[in-house]
C-alpha positions in Angstrom: -92.2 -16.8 179.5 -89.1 -18.6 179.4 -87.0 -18.8 176.5 -87.0 -22.7 176.2 -90.5 -22.8 176.7 -91.1 -20.3 173.5 -88.8 -22.7 171.4 -90.7 -25.6 172.1 -93.9 -23.8 171.6 -92.5 -22.6 168.5 -91.5 -25.8 167.3 -94.8 -27.8 167.9 -97.2 -25.4 166.6 -99.8 -26.6 164.5 -98.7 -27.2 161.0 -100.5 -26.9 157.8 -102.2 -30.0 156.6 -99.8 -31.6 154.4 -100.5 -31.7 150.5 -101.1 -35.0 148.9 -98.7 -36.9 146.9 -99.8 -35.6 143.0 -99.8 -37.5 139.8 -96.8 -36.3 137.6 -99.2 -35.1 134.9 -100.9 -32.6 137.3 -98.0 -31.4 139.4 -96.2 -30.8 136.0 -99.4 -28.6 135.2 -99.3 -26.4 138.4 -95.6 -26.0 138.5 -95.2 -25.3 134.6 -98.5 -22.8 135.2 -96.7 -20.8 138.1 -93.2 -21.4 136.2 -94.5 -19.4 132.9 -96.5 -16.7 135.1 -92.9 -16.2 137.0 -90.8 -15.9 133.7 -93.2 -13.4 132.3 -93.5 -11.4 135.1 -89.5 -11.3 136.1 -88.8 -10.6 132.5 -91.2 -7.9 132.7 -88.8 -6.2 135.5 -85.9 -5.5 133.0 -87.8 -5.5 129.8 -88.0 -1.6 129.9 -84.1 -1.0 130.3 -83.4 -1.2 126.3 -86.7 0.6 125.4 -85.9 3.4 128.0 -84.8 5.9 125.4 -87.7 5.8 123.5 -90.4 5.9 126.4 -88.2 9.2 127.0 -88.6 10.7 123.9 -92.0 9.8 123.5 -93.3 11.0 127.0 -90.5 13.7 127.1 -89.3 13.0 130.1 -85.8 13.0 131.8 -83.5 9.9 132.3 -83.9 10.5 136.1 -87.7 10.0 136.0 -87.8 7.5 133.1 -85.6 5.2 136.1 -88.7 5.5 138.1 -90.2 2.9 135.8 -87.7 0.7 137.4 -87.2 2.1 140.7 -90.8 2.1 141.6 -91.2 -1.6 140.4 -88.3 -2.5 142.8 -89.7 -0.3 145.7 -93.6 -2.0 145.2 -92.3 -5.6 145.1 -90.1 -4.9 148.3 -93.2 -3.5 149.9 -95.7 -6.6 149.0 -93.1 -9.6 149.4 -92.3 -9.3 153.1 -96.5 -9.8 153.4 -96.4 -13.1 151.3 -95.4 -15.3 154.0 -98.6 -14.4 155.7 -100.7 -14.1 152.6 -99.4 -18.2 151.6 -101.1 -19.2 155.1 -103.9 -17.0 155.1 -105.2 -17.5 151.4 -105.2 -20.6 148.8 -102.6 -21.2 146.3 -105.2 -21.0 143.5 -106.7 -17.7 144.9 -103.3 -16.0 145.2 -102.2 -17.0 141.6 -105.8 -15.5 140.2 -105.0 -12.2 142.0 -101.5 -12.1 141.1 -102.3 -13.0 137.2 -105.3 -10.5 137.7 -103.4 -7.5 138.6 -100.4 -8.2 136.3 -102.9 -8.0 133.7 -104.6 -5.0 134.6 -101.3 -3.3 134.8 -100.3 -4.3 131.5 -103.5 -3.4 130.1 -103.0 0.3 131.9 -99.5 0.5 130.3 -100.7 -0.1 126.8 -103.1 2.7 127.0 -101.1 5.1 129.0 -101.7 8.6 128.0 -99.0 10.2 130.3 -96.1 9.0 132.3 -98.2 9.1 135.5 -100.5 6.0 134.4 -97.4 4.4 132.9 -95.8 4.2 136.2 -99.2 3.6 138.1 -99.1 0.4 135.4 -95.5 -0.9 136.6 -96.6 -0.6 140.4 -100.0 -2.7 139.9 -98.0 -5.3 137.6 -95.1 -5.4 140.5 -97.7 -6.5 143.2 -98.6 -9.3 141.1 -95.0 -10.4 140.6 -94.3 -9.8 144.2 -96.9 -12.6 144.9 -95.9 -15.4 142.2 -92.2 -15.6 143.1 -92.8 -17.0 146.3 -95.6 -18.9 145.5 -93.6 -20.7 142.7 -91.2 -21.7 145.1 -93.2 -22.3 148.1 -95.4 -25.1 145.7 -92.1 -26.6 144.4 -91.3 -27.3 147.9 -94.3 -28.2 149.3 -95.5 -30.6 146.3 -92.0 -31.9 144.9 -90.4 -35.0 146.3 -87.0 -34.0 147.9 -85.0 -36.4 145.5 -86.5 -34.6 142.5 -86.2 -31.2 144.4 -82.9 -29.9 143.1 -84.1 -30.8 139.1 -87.2 -28.9 139.8 -85.3 -26.0 141.4 -83.0 -25.6 138.5 -85.9 -25.4 136.2 -87.3 -22.5 138.3 -83.9 -21.0 138.1 -84.5 -20.5 134.6 -87.5 -18.6 135.5 -85.8 -16.2 138.0 -82.1 -15.6 136.3 -82.9 -16.0 132.4 -86.1 -13.7 133.0 -84.2 -10.8 133.6 -81.5 -11.8 131.1 -83.8 -12.1 127.9 -85.6 -9.1 129.1 -83.9 -6.5 127.1 -83.2 -9.2 124.4 -87.0 -9.0 123.7 -87.6 -5.4 124.5 -84.7 -4.3 121.9 -86.5 -6.6 119.1 -89.9 -5.1 119.9 -88.6 -1.8 120.0 -86.8 -1.9 116.9 -89.4 -3.1 114.9 -92.8 -2.1 116.4 -92.2 0.7 119.2 -92.2 0.3 123.1 -96.0 0.1 123.1 -95.9 -3.3 121.6 -93.9 -4.4 124.7 -97.5 -4.5 126.7 -99.6 -5.4 123.5 -97.7 -8.7 123.3 -97.4 -9.4 127.0 -101.2 -9.1 127.8 -102.4 -12.5 125.6 -99.6 -14.5 127.2 -101.0 -13.1 130.9 -104.4 -14.3 129.7 -103.4 -17.7 128.6 -101.2 -18.1 132.0 -104.1 -17.1 133.7 -106.4 -19.7 131.9 -103.7 -22.5 132.6 -103.5 -21.5 136.3 -107.1 -22.1 136.7 -107.2 -25.0 134.9 -104.3 -27.1 136.9 -104.1 -25.4 140.3 -106.4 -27.4 142.3 -105.4 -28.2 145.6 -107.0 -28.5 148.8 -107.0 -25.4 150.5 -104.8 -25.0 153.5 -105.9 -21.7 154.3 -105.9 -20.6 158.0 -107.9 -17.6 159.3 -104.8 -15.6 160.9 -104.8 -12.2 162.3 -102.9 -9.5 160.6 -100.7 -7.2 162.5 -101.3 -3.9 160.7 -98.3 -2.2 162.6 -95.9 -5.1 161.3 -97.2 -4.5 157.7 -96.5 -0.6 158.6 -93.1 -1.2 159.8 -92.2 -3.6 156.7 -93.6 -1.3 154.2 -91.6 1.7 155.5 -88.4 -0.8 156.0 -87.9 -2.2 152.7 -89.5 0.7 150.7 -87.5 3.2 152.0 -84.5 1.5 152.1 -84.6 0.2 148.3 -85.8 3.9 147.6 -82.9 4.9 149.2 -80.6 2.8 147.6 -81.9 3.3 144.1 -81.4 7.5 144.8 -77.8 7.5 146.0 -76.7 8.3 142.3 -78.7 11.8 142.9 -77.8 12.0 146.5 -75.7 15.1 146.3 -79.0 16.8 145.2 -80.5 16.4 148.0 -78.6 14.9 150.8 -80.8 15.6 153.8 -83.4 13.8 152.0 -81.4 10.7 151.1 -80.0 10.7 154.8 -83.4 10.8 156.5 -84.9 7.9 154.1 -81.9 5.7 155.0 -82.5 6.6 158.9 -86.0 5.8 158.8 -85.8 3.1 156.8 -82.9 1.7 159.3 -85.2 2.4 162.4 -88.3 0.8 160.8 -86.3 -2.3 160.1 -84.9 -2.7 163.2 -88.3 -2.1 164.9 -89.8 -4.5 162.4 -86.9 -7.6 163.3 -88.0 -6.8 166.9 -91.5 -6.6 166.6 -91.5 -10.3 164.6 -89.5 -11.9 166.9 -91.8 -11.1 169.9 -95.3 -12.1 168.0 -93.6 -15.2 166.5 -94.1 -16.4 170.1 -97.5 -15.9 170.0 -97.7 -17.4 166.5 -99.0 -13.7 165.1 -96.1 -12.6 163.2 -96.2 -11.2 159.8 -92.6 -12.8 158.8 -90.9 -15.4 160.6 -87.3 -14.7 160.8 -86.4 -18.3 162.3 -85.0 -19.5 159.1 -82.1 -17.3 159.7 -81.2 -19.5 162.4 -79.4 -21.9 159.9 -76.1 -21.0 158.7 -76.9 -22.4 155.3 -79.8 -20.0 154.9 -78.0 -16.9 156.2 -75.2 -17.8 153.8 -77.4 -18.2 150.8 -79.2 -15.3 151.8 -76.1 -13.2 151.2 -75.1 -15.2 148.3 -78.2 -14.6 146.5 -78.0 -10.7 147.0 -74.9 -10.7 145.2 -75.6 -13.0 142.6 -79.0 -10.9 141.8 -76.9 -7.8 142.3 -74.5 -8.5 139.9 -76.8 -9.7 137.2 -79.0 -7.0 136.9 -76.4 -4.3 137.7 -74.7 -5.7 134.5 -77.5 -6.1 132.2 -78.4 -2.2 133.3 -74.8 -1.0 132.5 -73.6 -3.1 129.3 -76.8 -1.6 127.0 -75.5 1.9 128.3 -71.9 1.7 127.4 -72.5 -0.2 124.3 -75.6 2.0 122.7 -74.1 5.5 124.2 -70.5 4.4 123.9 -70.1 2.5 120.7 -73.3 3.3 119.1 -74.6 -0.3 118.7 -78.2 -0.8 118.2 -80.8 -1.8 120.8 -81.5 -5.0 118.6 -77.7 -6.4 118.4 -77.3 -5.4 122.4 -80.5 -7.5 122.7 -79.1 -10.5 120.5 -75.6 -10.1 122.1 -77.2 -10.9 125.6 -79.7 -13.7 124.3 -76.6 -16.8 124.3 -76.4 -16.4 128.1 -80.0 -16.2 128.5 -80.0 -19.8 126.5 -76.7 -21.2 128.1 -79.0 -20.5 131.4 -82.0 -22.6 130.2 -79.7 -25.5 129.2 -77.5 -25.8 132.1 -80.0 -25.4 134.9 -81.9 -28.8 135.0 -78.8 -30.4 134.3 -76.9 -29.3 137.4 -80.2 -29.8 139.1 -80.0 -33.2 138.4 -76.2 -33.0 140.1 -77.2 -31.3 143.0 -79.8 -33.8 143.6 -77.1 -36.8 143.6 -74.3 -34.8 145.4 -75.6 -32.0 147.1 -75.0 -28.1 146.9 -71.0 -27.9 146.7 -70.5 -29.8 143.0 -73.3 -26.7 142.2 -72.4 -23.8 143.8 -68.6 -23.5 144.2 -68.2 -23.9 140.1 -71.2 -21.6 139.9 -69.4 -18.8 142.2 -66.2 -19.2 140.3 -67.8 -18.7 136.7 -69.7 -16.0 137.9 -66.8 -13.9 139.4 -64.8 -15.1 136.3 -67.2 -13.4 134.0 -67.3 -10.2 136.1 -63.1 -10.1 136.1 -63.4 -10.9 132.1 -65.8 -7.8 132.0 -62.9 -5.6 133.5 -61.0 -5.9 130.7 -63.3 -4.9 128.3 -62.5 -1.3 126.6 -63.6 0.7 123.7 -61.9 -1.5 121.2 -63.6 -4.6 122.5 -65.6 -6.6 120.0 -69.1 -7.3 120.5 -68.5 -11.1 120.2 -66.3 -10.9 123.4 -69.0 -9.2 125.3 -71.2 -12.1 124.5 -68.5 -14.5 125.9 -68.1 -12.5 128.8 -71.8 -12.8 129.3 -72.2 -16.2 128.7 -69.6 -17.3 131.2 -71.2 -15.1 133.5 -74.7 -16.7 132.8 -73.6 -20.2 133.2 -72.5 -19.3 136.8 -75.4 -17.7 137.9 -77.6 -20.6 136.6 -75.5 -23.3 138.7 -75.6 -20.8 141.8 -79.4 -20.0 141.1 -80.4 -23.7 140.9 -78.2 -24.8 144.0 -79.1 -21.9 146.2 -82.9 -22.1 146.2 -82.7 -25.5 147.1 -79.8 -25.6 149.5 -81.2 -22.1 151.7 -84.6 -24.0 152.2 -83.2 -27.7 153.0 -83.1 -26.6 156.8 -86.3 -24.7 156.5 -89.4 -26.2 158.5 -91.7 -27.1 155.9 -94.4 -24.8 157.8 -92.5 -22.0 157.5 -91.7 -22.4 153.4 -93.7 -19.4 152.7 -91.8 -17.2 155.3 -88.6 -18.7 154.0 -89.4 -18.3 150.4 -90.9 -14.5 151.2 -87.1 -14.0 153.2 -85.4 -15.4 149.6 -87.2 -13.1 147.3 -86.8 -9.8 149.5 -83.1 -10.9 149.3 -83.0 -11.1 145.6 -84.9 -7.5 145.2 -82.7 -5.8 147.8 -79.7 -7.2 145.7 -80.7 -6.4 142.6 -81.8 -2.7 144.1 -78.0 -2.5 145.5 -76.2 -4.3 142.7 -77.9 -1.9 140.1 -77.4 1.4 142.1 -73.5 0.4 142.7 -73.0 -0.2 139.2 -74.8 2.9 137.8 -73.6 5.1 140.6 -69.7 4.0 140.2 -69.7 4.4 136.3 -71.9 7.8 136.0 -69.5 9.5 139.1 -66.1 8.1 137.3 -67.6 8.9 133.5 -68.7 12.4 134.6 -65.2 13.3 136.0 -63.6 12.1 132.6 -65.9 14.1 130.5 -65.0 17.3 133.1 -61.3 16.4 132.2 -62.0 16.5 128.0 -62.1 12.7 127.6 -65.0 11.9 125.0 -68.0 10.0 125.8 -67.3 6.5 124.8 -64.0 6.5 126.7 -65.5 8.2 129.8 -68.1 5.6 129.8 -65.9 2.8 129.5 -63.5 4.1 132.2 -66.8 4.4 134.5 -67.5 0.6 133.8 -64.1 -0.5 134.2 -64.3 0.8 137.7 -67.6 -0.8 138.3 -67.2 -4.2 137.0 -64.0 -3.7 139.4 -66.6 -3.7 142.5 -69.0 -6.6 140.5 -65.9 -8.6 140.5 -64.8 -8.4 144.1 -68.5 -9.2 145.3 -67.7 -12.2 142.9 -65.0 -13.1 144.8 -66.6 -12.8 147.9 -69.3 -15.1 146.7 -66.8 -17.8 145.8 -65.4 -17.8 149.6 -68.9 -17.8 150.7 -70.0 -21.1 148.3 -67.3 -23.0 150.3 -69.4 -22.3 153.8 -72.7 -23.9 152.6 -72.7 -27.7 152.9 -75.6 -30.4 153.3 -77.9 -29.3 156.2 -80.8 -31.3 157.4 -83.6 -29.8 159.3 -83.6 -30.4 163.0 
């Protein structure tokens, strides 16, 4: 088949029936239920960062084993998210929501009663399945139902979910662990999940646009190998010296699977049988937005994973105090996101993305200056500036990335965007923790005390984050108003 004919076929393929224009009250209920679910789930992604020492002591496990509670979560999401483009076309929004919340609730209940570390890890994996479905579902539903002239504002509210959730996770867990113990993180999460599930059942009532589509099993296998192994390999780099052969093999198989997956999706797209449609990458805006979201989410997770370590282990500050220090940053994000969403609606992406990228980079450069003598309030200021920049970026990136995507590909575009977030988060966390660990261990070997060693390692890690943030500033100038073909 000639390329020209293939392109025409792809563009003129039957689209799903359009959703009706909904009353404001119903639309608010639908987006609200999805946003609440996403907030709860993505907060859960980082909620164990502060609680990990208590879990390690309670279950008598090592730090490397305990880290799997986060790594396993990321790997599972990276495996499931690429399939959501297909799932969003195959099943109704209501069915996917109920399945996602039910999975999350089952995982939460297992975590409450987990008799061993293996059961707790299983609980996190089941929770991750639900999280992986809800995030693309929220974005796709917003794009499908919200009028274009209001989309920036709603995406701004959604960005609160995606960026504030991970930021307040340590705050919440710090307070709960300090007061009652780590089990109560899940005890309090369970009724919230039940309430959210009920709200979704009440409000998410849309005509089903589901279509019977064949699933390409080989694509599913390749996707799982590619994204699962790559995220696992990235998360394992810190321990690569202990088993270099396994680490290299993980990356080789993961990259080979990714290449085969991409090649197969391009071929299957011509037949309308793809698992993940990669056509959105034809847009420069979309491609740059994916790179920028990876930088933003990578620096976010890297920062909130590393800061508690250097403050708790290096300065002896309590988990509760660290959580409260991080809280103003989350509140600042919640305040500015909808405001700059309206600015995006009126003036396009640049007045939001460029200042956002600059503030994110500035926050990272300010973190570079911290030392063992730095007061806690200075950490708070660094985090607030960084958080505001992140909020602006998240607001503009989600809207501008999808603006050039054909509506029938919203599900696939959302899946790609969410996959980029998780890959960025895994890469960022690994870079920050690995750089800090390597340099701090060297300092310890030379006779430095623990605090000075940790801050020396953190200094180098923050320089890497600041350089990535500066690259993000450059990229932000290339994202412009772009209309769909």
